[in-house]
C-alpha positions in Angstrom: 18.7 -37.4 41.2 21.0 -36.5 38.4 18.3 -37.1 35.8 15.9 -34.9 37.9 18.5 -32.2 38.0 19.1 -32.4 34.2 15.3 -32.3 33.6 14.9 -29.2 35.8 17.8 -27.6 34.0 16.1 -28.2 30.6 12.8 -27.0 32.0 14.5 -23.9 33.4 16.1 -23.1 30.1 12.8 -23.5 28.4 11.1 -21.2 30.8 13.8 -18.6 30.4 13.4 -18.8 26.6 9.6 -18.4 27.0 10.1 -15.4 29.3 12.4 -13.7 26.8 10.0 -14.3 24.0 7.2 -13.0 26.1 9.2 -9.8 26.8 9.9 -9.3 23.2 6.2 -9.7 22.4 5.2 -7.2 25.1 7.7 -4.6 23.7 6.3 -5.2 20.1 2.8 -4.7 21.4 3.8 -1.6 23.3 5.2 -0.2 20.1 2.1 -1.0 18.2 0.0 0.6 20.9 2.0 3.8 20.7 1.7 3.9 16.9 -2.1 3.3 17.1 -2.5 6.1 19.7 -0.6 8.5 17.5 -2.8 7.6 14.5 -5.9 8.1 16.6 -4.6 11.5 17.8 -3.8 12.4 14.1 -7.3 11.4 13.2 -8.9 13.5 15.9 -6.9 16.5 14.8 -8.0 16.1 11.2 -11.6 15.7 12.3 -11.4 18.9 14.4 -9.9 20.7 11.5 -12.6 19.6 9.1 -15.4 20.6 11.7 -13.7 24.0 11.9 -13.6 24.3 8.2 -17.3 23.3 8.0 -18.3 25.8 10.6 -16.4 28.5 8.6 -18.3 27.5 5.4 -21.5 27.5 7.2 -20.9 31.0 8.5 -19.9 32.2 5.0 -23.1 30.7 3.6 -25.2 32.4 6.3 -23.6 35.7 5.5 -24.2 35.3 1.8 -27.8 34.4 2.4 -28.6 37.5 4.4 
């Protein structure tokens, strides 16, 4: 019974370590996801600005061609 108790204590300690490592991994992945979402939003903003600029150039070219 003592051996079983010691084995369960070691297993419990191992599971607690694995749980802590999993929590750290989740926090790291959350941070990565937040950064990726920010980069995606920045890219959308730059694309919208480029499209707006192209629309302005297209309008200027149309006026010049008239």
